[in-house]
N, C-alpha and C positions, 0 to 999 in steps of 0.2 A: 338850551335845546337844540340849538341850531348844531352846535357838536355833536348831539347824540342823532339827530337824522344824518349826520354827515358819515358818522360812522358807522351807521346802521346800513347808509347806502353803501360803503366801502366794502362792509362783510357781505352785504348782497352780491356785491358785481362779485367777489371773489369767490363764492359760494357759486355762483351763477355760468361762474367756465365751466361745473360738472353737470350743468344744466342748462338745459332753453327757455325753459318758462322759470317765471320769477311770479311770485304773488302780491299783491299790493292790497294792504286795506287802510282806509279809512276810518278811524275811531271816532269816536262822537266828542270827545275833547278835542278835536284838530290834528293828535298826531298821526303819522303816516307812519304805516308797518309794513315791512317787505319780508319776504320769507320765499324759503326756497322749498315751502311745502305749499298746499292748498288751507286758505286761511275761510274762517268761517266770513261769507257777508262780502269776500277780496274778488281782487277781479285778477283774471291768468294775463301777463303781459309777456308775450313773445320775443324772447330775446335774439337779437339775427348770433350767427355764427361767428366767431371772431377771425380774426385773417390770422394765415398760418404761413412759415417762411422757412424754406428748407435749405443747408447752408450745401453751398455744391462741394464736391469731392475736394481734398487734400492730399491727393497722393502728391508724392512728388515728382517733377516732370524728369522724364529718364532723359539721361544727355548720352549722344553718341559720343563712341570711340573716336570719331573727327574732332568733335567741341574738346573733349578731352587731352586732347592732342596738338591742339591748335598753338601756335608758340605766339610771346610778344608779337606785337608790328614790331619792325626793328626801322630804325629811326638813323639819319646817314646824319652827324651835327658835323658842323663846322663851327671850331673855337680858335678863338683868339684873343691875345695878352696885346692893348691896345694903349695900356698904362702902366707901368713904364716902358719905352722903347726898349728895344734890345741895345747893354751897351752905354744905356744912359744912368749920367752922372746925378745924384739927388743930393741938393745942399739942406737939409736939415738939421741942429741942435738938439731938437728936442730927439728923432726919429721918426719922425711922422712920417711912413710913404702911404698912398693912396694905390691900388691894386685896379684897375678896370677890364672889362672881357668882352669880346662882342658872342654873341651864338645864332647862328642859324639851324634849322627855323630858332623863331626867339621864345617857343616854349616848352619845355620839356612833357618827354612822355612820361606817366604815372610811375612811381617807382622809381623814377630817375632823380639824383640828386647833384647837386655843385658843391666840389671841394677843389679847395686850395692847397697847394703845398710850397714851403718857403725851406730852401736849404733840404729838397727831400724828407723834412718832415712837414706832416697834413695839418692845418692849421683848424680845427674842427667849428671854431667860431665863424667861421669865412664859409657862407653857403649861397651866396651868391654873384653875378656878375660885378659890383664892385665890395671891394674890402679895404676899409683902411684899417693900417696895422700903427701902434705906438714904439713906441723906445726899441726901435731896431737898434740892431750895434751896426758901428763904422764899419763896413769893409765892403767886398763883392758879394752880391747875394745873386742865387738863383730861383725862379718864381715859375710855376706853374700851375695851372687849373686843370682839373680832368671832369667828366661826367663819371658817375659810377653808376649801376642797380643795386638795387635792394638786397642783393648778395656779396657787395662789394667789390663785382668786377669794373674795370672801366669800360665804358662803351666809347668816350672819345678824349684826346686830350690836346692840349694846346703846343706849340711851340714852347722849350724852356728858356728864358728871358731871363738875363743875367742883368742884372742893374748895380748901381754902385754907390753907398752911402756915403755922402759927406756930412762930417759932423765934429767939430773941436771935441778933442779928446776929457775924456771926462763930465761934458756936456751933456 
């Protein structure tokens, strides 16, 4: 019975959106009837008008040509390799070498990234100021770190550092 009344109230509520008046009647058996049409022996219930909301305009904001031509902020980076030192000899039979650099300012601008290169070859897995390489061949090597933009252009670069890896032949 409660389900029926709830359903009836819901139905009346939906139909009441079209009209500001609802008619209510209590039957002799105690059931309550609602209608959007006058009921014999029923009472008129004034329904307050519902609230409405109007969406603001969604027109895109016009941009001026000055904003469109605005170049990204230029940053003057200072980049230096601090490990290994230039012309340093490193003894590692496993061929493990740690590379460390410093950057000023310490944060990169958006769309800039750090790239290491060893002997002129970019090492894509090294993308921070600290890089560790395993199984480097013995001999003399050159290392450099750069900051590049999203198009791959070099923004800043460290001096090239030479180091000598000493390891047992075949080790």
